[in-house]
Structures are given as structure tokens and as C-alpha cells.
Rosetta silent file (secondary structure, phi, psi, omega in degrees, C-alpha in Angstrom):
SEQUENCE: MTSPGAKPSPSHRQGGWPDERRTSYRLVECGRCGAMAQVAKFSAQHTSVQWSPASVRACAEFAARAAAGEQSALIDTCASLRDSIDRAVRQGRLEVLPP
SCORE:     score description
SCORE:     0.000 S_00000001
   1 L     0.000  137.987  179.210    3.661   18.136  -29.496 S_00000001
   2 L   -99.245  154.632  179.587    7.451   18.112  -29.535 S_00000001
   3 L   -80.741  157.431  178.700    9.623   19.796  -32.105 S_00000001
   4 L   -57.846  135.549  178.035   11.754   17.758  -34.515 S_00000001
   5 L    87.196   -8.250  178.700   14.965   16.650  -32.850 S_00000001
   6 L   -72.275  142.161  178.861   13.635   17.197  -29.313 S_00000001
   7 L   -85.645  130.225  177.505   14.473   14.443  -26.882 S_00000001
   8 L   -69.592  152.375  177.261   11.442   12.837  -25.218 S_00000001
   9 L   -69.825  158.801 -179.688   11.378   12.795  -21.436 S_00000001
  10 H   -55.973  -36.685 -178.348   12.189    9.456  -19.744 S_00000001
  11 H   -66.131  -34.743  179.203    8.526    8.923  -18.807 S_00000001
  12 H   -72.183  -34.798  179.843    7.437    9.209  -22.435 S_00000001
  13 H   -65.027  -26.897 -178.254   10.073    6.767  -23.653 S_00000001
  14 L   -96.004    7.381  172.224    8.664    4.143  -21.314 S_00000001
  15 L    86.733   16.444  178.412    5.100    4.652  -22.502 S_00000001
  16 L  -174.642 -179.370  178.557    3.514    6.535  -19.616 S_00000001
  17 L   -90.709  149.312  178.006    3.681    9.091  -16.894 S_00000001
  18 L   -66.532  148.612  177.864    5.605    8.406  -13.686 S_00000001
  19 L   -86.513  100.244 -177.111    3.530    7.294  -10.713 S_00000001
  20 H   -75.408  -11.471 -177.948    4.002   10.153   -8.270 S_00000001
  21 H   -68.562  -19.453 -177.081    1.921    8.383   -5.605 S_00000001
  22 H   -56.524  -32.424 -178.238    4.884    6.220   -4.572 S_00000001
  23 H   -68.651  -15.734 -178.049    6.230    9.035   -2.450 S_00000001
  24 H   -92.913    0.082  177.799    3.116    8.940   -0.273 S_00000001
  25 L   -74.363  136.654  178.946    3.567    5.316    0.872 S_00000001
  26 E  -133.190  148.434  174.765    4.421    4.949    4.556 S_00000001
  27 E   -73.494  131.824  174.709    5.167    1.919    6.694 S_00000001
  28 E  -124.475  130.555  179.558    2.322    1.070    9.049 S_00000001
  29 E   -97.604  133.283  177.872    2.793   -1.511   11.788 S_00000001
  30 L   -68.966  129.660  179.283   -0.094   -3.745   12.778 S_00000001
  31 L   -70.404  -16.317 -179.461   -1.040   -3.223   16.412 S_00000001
  32 L   -86.603  -50.768 -171.371   -1.941   -6.901   16.763 S_00000001
  33 L  -122.652   -8.293  179.221    1.068   -8.784   15.384 S_00000001
  34 L    86.098   -0.093  176.088    3.658   -6.200   14.350 S_00000001
  35 L   -60.162  142.871 -178.772    3.520   -7.029   10.628 S_00000001
  36 E  -118.154  137.327  178.885    4.508   -3.988    8.585 S_00000001
  37 E  -135.800  153.229  174.646    3.081   -2.970    5.219 S_00000001
  38 E   -81.091  128.559 -174.377    3.526   -0.006    2.886 S_00000001
  39 E  -131.767  140.161  171.473    0.316    2.033    2.946 S_00000001
  40 E  -132.924  137.493  177.126   -1.005    5.036    1.023 S_00000001
  41 E  -111.726  122.117  179.615   -4.344    6.763    1.628 S_00000001
  42 L  -105.918  -14.836  173.575   -5.816    8.585   -1.358 S_00000001
  43 L  -167.826  178.529  178.053   -9.231    9.287    0.233 S_00000001
  44 L   -60.687  -31.856 -177.430  -11.293    8.103    3.188 S_00000001
  45 L   -95.297  -23.969 -171.574  -12.385    5.118    1.082 S_00000001
  46 L  -104.180  110.551  178.515   -9.273    4.479   -1.053 S_00000001
  47 E  -126.925  133.330  175.969   -6.346    2.800    0.662 S_00000001
  48 E  -110.928  126.810  179.924   -3.498    1.012   -1.081 S_00000001
  49 E  -120.951  125.175  178.327   -1.608   -1.631    0.918 S_00000001
  50 E  -108.284  109.928  179.749    1.576   -3.213   -0.386 S_00000001
  51 L   -91.531  135.798  171.011    2.387   -6.449    1.436 S_00000001
  52 L   -92.103  162.813  175.572    5.887   -7.897    1.328 S_00000001
  53 H   -56.924  -37.417  179.680    6.387  -11.672    1.607 S_00000001
  54 H   -66.582  -39.564 -179.632    7.770  -11.115    5.126 S_00000001
  55 H   -69.399  -34.529  176.159    4.738   -9.070    6.206 S_00000001
  56 H   -63.710  -43.541  179.466    2.356  -11.756    4.890 S_00000001
  57 H   -65.219  -32.938 -177.364    4.249  -14.393    6.903 S_00000001
  58 H   -81.171  -17.467 -173.678    4.163  -12.192   10.038 S_00000001
  59 L   -70.952  118.661 -179.406    0.439  -11.385    9.830 S_00000001
  60 H   -66.014  -38.294 -179.283   -1.483  -13.208   12.566 S_00000001
  61 H   -68.669  -43.044  176.981   -4.817  -12.845   10.764 S_00000001
  62 H   -60.751  -42.536 -178.820   -3.451  -14.200    7.478 S_00000001
  63 H   -61.946  -43.584 -179.497   -1.880  -17.130    9.378 S_00000001
  64 H   -65.794  -40.995 -179.493   -5.164  -17.953   11.128 S_00000001
  65 H   -71.084  -35.905  176.616   -7.167  -17.766    7.919 S_00000001
  66 H   -66.539  -38.687  178.061   -4.587  -19.840    6.018 S_00000001
  67 H   -64.152  -26.531  178.095   -4.718  -22.447    8.814 S_00000001
  68 L   -84.812    1.995  174.792   -8.497  -22.550    8.267 S_00000001
  69 L   107.450   -3.472  178.609   -7.892  -23.446    4.616 S_00000001
  70 L   -79.200  149.811  174.217   -7.925  -20.082    2.831 S_00000001
  71 L   -86.325  128.288 -175.356   -5.189  -19.226    0.328 S_00000001
  72 H   -58.843  -31.265  179.900   -3.327  -16.116    1.518 S_00000001
  73 H   -66.500  -19.174 -179.000   -3.277  -14.688   -2.010 S_00000001
  74 H  -100.004   -0.513  177.725   -7.090  -14.599   -1.945 S_00000001
  75 L   -83.404  119.572 -171.403   -7.405  -12.854    1.434 S_00000001
  76 L   -81.803  -23.044 -178.370   -8.334   -9.285    0.603 S_00000001
  77 L  -161.347  167.527  172.888   -7.518   -7.553    3.885 S_00000001
  78 L  -119.373  117.881 -177.797   -6.467   -7.847    7.486 S_00000001
  79 H   -61.578  -34.542 -179.720   -8.946   -6.216    9.884 S_00000001
  80 H   -67.786  -42.178  177.255   -6.202   -5.634   12.460 S_00000001
  81 H   -67.200  -38.332  177.274   -3.989   -3.792    9.973 S_00000001
  82 H   -56.355  -44.783  177.807   -7.055   -1.829    8.806 S_00000001
  83 H   -61.890  -39.602  179.500   -7.565   -0.674   12.413 S_00000001
  84 H   -67.341  -36.823  176.924   -3.891    0.286   12.633 S_00000001
  85 H   -64.952  -47.187  179.142   -4.152    2.280    9.388 S_00000001
  86 H   -59.662  -40.625  177.995   -7.225    4.138   10.654 S_00000001
  87 H   -64.322  -42.545  179.498   -5.400    4.892   13.919 S_00000001
  88 H   -62.107  -37.546  177.023   -2.337    6.168   12.017 S_00000001
  89 H   -65.987  -47.978 -179.200   -4.583    8.557   10.032 S_00000001
  90 H   -60.105  -36.343 -177.690   -6.309    9.831   13.203 S_00000001
  91 L   -85.265   -1.838  178.328   -2.940   10.365   14.895 S_00000001
  92 L    80.692   11.212  179.067   -1.505   12.205   11.884 S_00000001
  93 L   -85.596  -12.983  179.131    1.144    9.566   11.126 S_00000001
  94 L  -137.355  120.070 -178.642   -0.440    8.779    7.719 S_00000001
  95 L   -86.633  151.238  171.788   -1.738   11.527    5.459 S_00000001
  96 E   -95.705  109.840 -176.731   -4.699   11.251    3.106 S_00000001
  97 L  -117.957  117.503  179.424   -3.267   12.421   -0.212 S_00000001
  98 L   -62.245  147.808 -179.668   -5.503   12.500   -3.305 S_00000001
  99 L   -67.190    0.000    0.000   -4.089   10.740   -6.379 S_00000001
């Protein structure tokens, strides 16, 4: 509870707490096609991948699946990038940071 006249912090004025996980995102390059995506690992099972429009266009797997008739927005993952993420974790280039 704040005292009368106290100024709320910026995060409270916007209706929530800041997302501190943003600092843990790292660029990971796909070993197959060179597409780059922002990646954060929060556990062995929980990975967040942020694709840019340029990385979607550069992704060889997305291109092949789109050519086969799939809509890129409905493709949930790229196996080649997944392999590159796993390799980055094993090599210590991407940390697993709990949320």
C-alpha cells in the first residue's frame, strides 16, 4: 500500500510489472540457412523464439513448408533452428534462465 501523495512507479501506472525476461533474449543463428531469431530459454522445456519478418523470409524450412501450401503464421517451429538453439545451450552461448 502506498501513502497518500506517493508517486506510483512507472510499472504500476501502466497496469503491470515490467517483463524482466527481455534481457535474457539472445540472437541465435540457424545452422542450416542463417536465419536469426531472438531466443530465451527459461527451462529445458520452455523456449521463447521471437521471429522478425526478415528471419521468417530467410528461414529455409518455413519457405519449403510455405511452398507446400502451409501458411507461415501457422508453422509452430523450425526443426533446424531448434537444433541450433540446443547447440547454443550446450556450447554455453545461450543460458537457461528461469522466469
